[in-house]
N, C-alpha and C positions, 0 to 999 in steps of 0.2 A: 224657718225663716223664709218669708216670701218677699222678694224684692219689690214687686208691684204694690203690695200692701204697705211696705215701709215707705215707698215713695209717696203714696197717698197720705201717710201720716205727716210727711214733710209738707205737702201741699195744704193739709188741714191747719197746719200751724202758721200759714202765710199771714203776715201782718202782726203776729204775736212774737214775743220774745221767748227763746229757749233760755234755760239757765246756763247750760254748758254746751259749747261746740268743741269737739275734739277733732283735730286735723291729724290723720295718720291712723292706719288700722293694723299696726304691728303689735307686738307684745305690750309695749308701753301704752300706746293709744287705747287698745282694747281694755287694758287693765284700768286706765283712768275712767273710761266710759262706764265700766261696770261699777267702779267705786262710786262714781257720781250718781248713777241711776239708782243704786241700792240705798243711797242717802236720801232719795226722794227728789232729786233735781231732774228737771226736764232735759234730757240729754240727747244730742245728735252727734254721731261720728261719721266723718267723711274720709274715704280712702280712694286715692286716685287710680290705684290698680286693684289688686285683690288683697283680701285680708292675709297678712303675713307674707305678702308677695315678695318681700325683700329679705333682709337679714334674719328676720324672726323665724323663717322656715329653713334656715341653712346653718343651724348651730351644730355643736358636737353632740347634741341630744342628751346632755347631762343637766341634772338639777343638783348643783353642788355648792359647797361652802367655799371652795377655791383653795386647794392645797398650795398653789403657787403664791396666792396672796398672803398666806401664812408665812411663807419663806421671805416675802417682802416686808413683813412686819405690820401689815394692815389688819390688825386684830379686830377692829370694829366692823370692817367689811365682812370678815370671815364669820364673826358671831351673827351678824344680821343675816347673812346668806344661809347659815346653818339653820337658823330658826325658820326662815322662809322656805327652805328645802323641806323641813318637816311639815309645814302647813300645806305646801303644794301636794305632797304625797298623800296627806290625809284628805284634802279637799277634792283631789282629782285622781282617785285610785284606778279609774278606768284607763288612764293614760300614762301613769307613772309606775315606777317599780324600784325596788331596792337591788342595786347592782353590786356584786362583789368585785373588787379590784385586787390585783396582785402586783406589787413592785418587785421585779427580779433584782437581786442585789449580788454584786460580784466582788465585794470587798468587805472586810469586817467593819471598816469605818462607815460604809454605807448602811450596814446592818444597824449600827447604833444610831446613826443620823436619822434614818427614816423611821425606825421604830419609836424613837423618842419624839420626833416631830409629829407623828400621827397619833401618839398618845395624847399629845397636847391638843390635837384636832378633836379627839374624843372628849376631852375635858371641856373644850369650848362648846361642843354640841350639847352637852348636858342632857336634859330629858328628851331632846330632839334627836338623839343618837340613833343611827340605823344599824348599829352593831359595833362592837369593840374591835380595835385593830390589834394584830398580834403577829409574831414572827413564826414562820414555818420553815422546816429544814429543806435541804436540797431535794430530797426524794418527794416530799409533799408538793413542793413547788413544781417539779416536773410532772407530777400527777395532775395538777390543776392547769398547768400551762404546757401541754404536750408538745407544742411547737416552738418552745423557747430554746435557745442555744444553751447546752449544758456545760460547755467549757468554762471553767472558772466560777461557775455558779455556787454561791454560798447558801442561798435560800431565797426566801421572799417575805415581804411584809404585806399582810392582808388588811384591807380597810374597806369601808362601804360608803357609797354615795348613791344619789338618785339618778334615774334615767327616765326619759319621757319622749313623747312624739310632739315636737314643737308646733308644727302646723295644725295638727289636730287639737292641741291645747288652745291655740288661737281661735279655732272654730268653736270650741266649747265656751270660751269667754264671750265670743260674739253672740252665741245662742243665749247665754245667760243674760247678756245685756237686753236682748229682745224680750225674753221671758219676764224680765223685771220692768218692762215698759219703755226701754230705750229704742231709739231709731238709729240703725247703723246701715251704711250704704257703701258698697264697693263700686269701683269705677265712677266715682264722683270726685272731680278735681276742684280744689280751691284755687281760684284764679285771681283773687284780690281780697282785700280786707276793707270793711266798711268802718268809717270813723264819723264821730259826731263833730259839732262845731268847735269843741275844745281839743280835737285831735285824739280823742280816746276811742279805742276800738269798740264797735257796737255790733259786729257781725262779720260775715264773709260773703263773697261772691263765689258761686260754685256752678259747675257744669256737669250734667249727666253725660258721661262719655258715650254711653250706650245709645241714648236717645237724642243727644244733642241739645237738650233744653237747658237754659241757664236760670239760675235762681239767685236771689238776694235774701240772706237769712240772718236775722238779728239774734243776738245772744248777750247775756250779762257777762259771760266769761268765754274767751277763746283760748284754746290750749294747743300749742304747737308740739306735737309728739311724732314728728316725721323722721326721726332717726338721722341717717346720714344726709337726708335732704332738708334738715332743719334750717340751714342757711338760706334756702330759697324762700321760705316763709318769712324769715327775719328781714329779708330784703324787700318783700312785699310791704312790710311795716315801715322799714327805713332803708332806702336804697344805699345808704352809706354804711350800713351795719357791717361790722367786722365778722370774719369767718370764725365760728366757734367750734367747728367740727374738724378733727384731724383723723381721717379715715384710715383704717388698717384692714387689709384683706387677709382672711383666713380660708384655707381650702381643706377639703376632706376627700379622701378616696374611699370608695365602697367596693369591697371585694367579697369573694365567696367565703363561707363559714369555715372552709377547710384550712384557711390561713390562721385560724385561732384554735380550733379543735377542742374547745372546752367552753364551759359556761362562764368562767371568770374573765373579766376584762384585764388588759395589761395597761399599766401606767409606767412610762419611761420618764423619770423625774427631771432629767436635764438633757437636752439635745444640744447640738452644736451652736444653735442660735439662742440658747438660754431658755427655751420654752419647754413645756412638758409635751409628751406625745401619748395619745391614747389609741388603743385598739379595742373596740367595744362591740360586743354582739348586739345586733339590732335587727329585729324582724327577719331573722334567718340569715342575715348577712353580717359583715364586719365593717364598721366605720373606723377609719384611721385618720387621725389629724391632731393638731392643726398647725398652720403656719401663722406668721405675723409679719406681713409685708406692707410697709407704708405705700400708699397710692395717692396720686395727685388727682386723677379723674374719678368722679363718682357716677357710676353707671347703674341703671336698674338691673342689668344682667351682667355682673362682673365676670371676667374671663380668668380662669386659672392659668397661672404662668408655668411654663415648662420647668423652670428652676424650682418652683414650689413642689411640683409633682416629684421631681427627681430627689429633692430633699427628703420627702416622706419615704419614698422607696428606699433610699440609701440608709435612712435611720432604721427602717424595718429590717433591712438586710443584715444590719449589725446585731440584731437580737433574735431573729426568727430562723429556724432551720429551713423551713419552706417559706421563703419570702416572696411576696407578689412582685411580678414584673409589670411593665406597662400594659402588656397584652391581657393581663388578668383583671384590670380595672373595669368594673361594671358601670361605674358612674363616678364623675368627679364634679364636685360643686363648690362654688365660692360664695362667700358672704362678706359684707363690709361692716366692720365694727364702728359704730358712731361714737368714737372716743371724744369726750369733752376735754378739749385742750386748746391752749394758745397756739396759733399757727406758727408763731416764732419760736416755740419750744424746740430746742436742739436735740432733745433726747429721742431715742427710738420709741416706737409705740408700745413695746412690751414693758416699758418703764413708766408709762402713763397710767395713773390710777383708773380702775374700772368703776370708780364711784360715779354716781350720777350728779348732775347739777341742774338746779331749777333757777331760772332767771325771769325777771319781770321787766319788760321794757317801759319806757316813759309813757307809752300809749296803753299800757296794761296788757300787752300780749304776754302770755305765760308760755315759756319754752322749757322743755326738759330734754336733756341730752345725757349720753353715757348710760351706765348701768348694764345689767344683763338679765337674761330670762328669769333666773332664780329669784331675783328680788323685784320682779315686776309689780307685785301686789303692794309692797311697802312704798315703792316709787310712786305708784298711783295715789296712794293715800296721802303722801307728802305733797303731791302736786295739788290735789283738791284742797288740802289744808292751807296751802299757800294762797289759793284763790280766795279762801275765807278770810285769811289774815289781811289780804290786800283790799278787802271790803267789797269784793265782787259777788260773793255768795253769803247767804245767812249761815250761821254756824250749825252744822249737823255732824253727828258722830259717824266715823267709818264703821261699816258693817260687814266687811269681806273676810275678816280673819277666819271665820268658821263657815263660810259660804260654800256649800257643796256644788260641784260643777257637773257631776255626772255619775252618781253611784249605780252599780249594777248588782241586783240582788238575785237574779234568776240563775240558778246553777246550771240550767240547760243551755245557756248561751256559751258558745265557744270562746276561747280566750281571744281569738282574733276579732270577733265581732264586738267585744267589750269596749273597743275604742269608740263606739257610738253611744256609750253610756246607757241611759234608760231607753234610748230608741233602738238598742240592739234587739229588743224583743219584737219590734215592728218588722225589722229586716228578717229576723229568724222566722216570723210568721209568713212573710212573703215567700221565703224559700220552701217552707213546708207546703204551702199551697201550690207552688210551682217549682218542683225539684230542679228543673232545667235551669232556672234562674240562679241556682246555688253553685253552678259550675264556674270555675275561673274563666275569665275572658281570654286569658293567655296562660299557657301551662307554666311559664317561668315566674308568674306572679300570682298572688292569691285572690285578687279582687274579682268579685262576681257581678253578674248583671243586676241582681237584686240590690246590691249596695249602690251601684251606679244610678239606678232608677230612684232609689230613696234620696240619694244626694242631690240629684236634679230637682226633686220636689221640695227639698228642705234646706239646702245649704248654699243657694244662690251662686252656682258656678255659671259664668258667662262665656268663658273661653275654654277650649280643650286643655290648655295649660293648667287652668284652675283645677280641673278634674285629675289630671295625671301627675301633677307636681305636688298639690297640697291637699285636696280632698282625699285622694289616695296618694301614696308615696312612690308610685311606679317610676317616675323619672329619677328619683334619688336612688332607688334600689337597683334598677337595671335599665339604663337609658335605651339600649337597643331593643329590649323587650317592650318597653313603653311605646316606641315607634311602631313596632309590629302590631300592637293592639290599638293604636290610635284610630284607624278607620272604623273599627267596630265600636269603640267608645264614642266617637263623633256621631255615628249613626244613632246610638242610644240617646245621646244628648239632643240631637236634632228632633227626634221623635217626641221626647219629653218636653222640650222647651219651645217647640214650634218653629224650628229653623229649617231652611230648605237645603237642597243638594249643593247649591253653590256655597253656602255656609260651611257644610261638611268639608268640601274640597279645600276651601280657603284655610280652614282651621287645621286640617291635617298637614297642609303644606307649611304653614307658619310653625306648627308644632315640630315638624321634622327639622326645620332649620334651627329652632331653639335647642332641640335635643342633641344636635351635633356638637354643641358647645360642652356637653357633658361627657363626650367621648374623646379620649385622649388623642386618638389618631387624627382628629380634626383640629387640634390646637397647634399653634405655631410655636 
């Protein structure tokens, strides 16, 4: 992906109509753009920050059917998610995997409850099952979960779900859009909506944040897929529009692998606030979360609350022999769930359905809210189908069900480089030609100079944060180590992208300020 080339595509289309403009470059927006372009529609996606710059890069890293939704009785959502889980694992094998979970049980009632419940989960999965659930005795549970508290332990219930790298998945979707003829641009803000004499939307006003140039772009269909920021676009259409987003904050702690001591993940089915809690092995670390905290303000960079951190640590202490303390946290990150809800709904956010909603305004602005990563593909298909039913697009069939996003066939590629899909071979060749480029930039993290150079040339990073938070996952895995490597990474980016020393200094300074929010000692 070359940003200058994609901008030239935008300019070449000047005066002509696109078929689809998607506003928002998170999981939903990228999914919609890919669905549209593979149906043959001329498609443009505009993202005002970076791809997956918000909620879509701050998930629990799970591709799952939703055990909790099963308990809530939302069987249709579970069935849909289980099918989409299977498709995602099949279509993106370079970024997904089958993860074993163990639920530690401390009463005979819980043994029966969770064993029966997960058998039902297996049945709903059908041919998309990742492995049958079953009960294991106390000794086998302790073998798989060496750090679990043994007092009163009756055994464990084993089940399987999917795991993935959310930000890298978003980048795979972005690349697939471009490879299929789409135009996608990060750091392009939509500042207004264009309407015809009848008040119907015919395009958008947009600004290239990097260059400062403004554009007016016409399109048959405009789709608002901006997640927690959906209300902002709705008010561009109608200043009196009601709020449709009820945001909920979820945080995750990242700690050393020693706090798990095994390959199986832990699922605590019910915490004090009624949520489930996961401890999951991920890229050599452990991700623990999440919380569900209603918030009033919607920020691009949400701040974890001390009470959220303490809640997770307290819950972990109840179940782990060696439990993490605040000093053990390598990184803490927060994301906002774009729950589709009536703002007057008195219920807590954990009781609001995670189902998505698609709305069409009087001016034919199509907006999609809610949902989750696992179901991004079917959400995208339904959104484009709605545009067809509304009469904005000609009828064409969805083609993403079996669309491969990044297969890796070369057995010589290391497991870590496989996240780059078919381009892993290019990076591997760079390392073979220059072995020095294959050494980690920082000893605490695995990322090499060769990877960073390839990313600069092919994945459109414009800020140091883009590289350290989403192109690599350095900020999420170890915030302090990412700050330590920031100057070296900024120097590589400056050389590759043509920036000067002032840009380097400015980016390192801004990144250091950002990274402090991921370190608990800097939180109030």
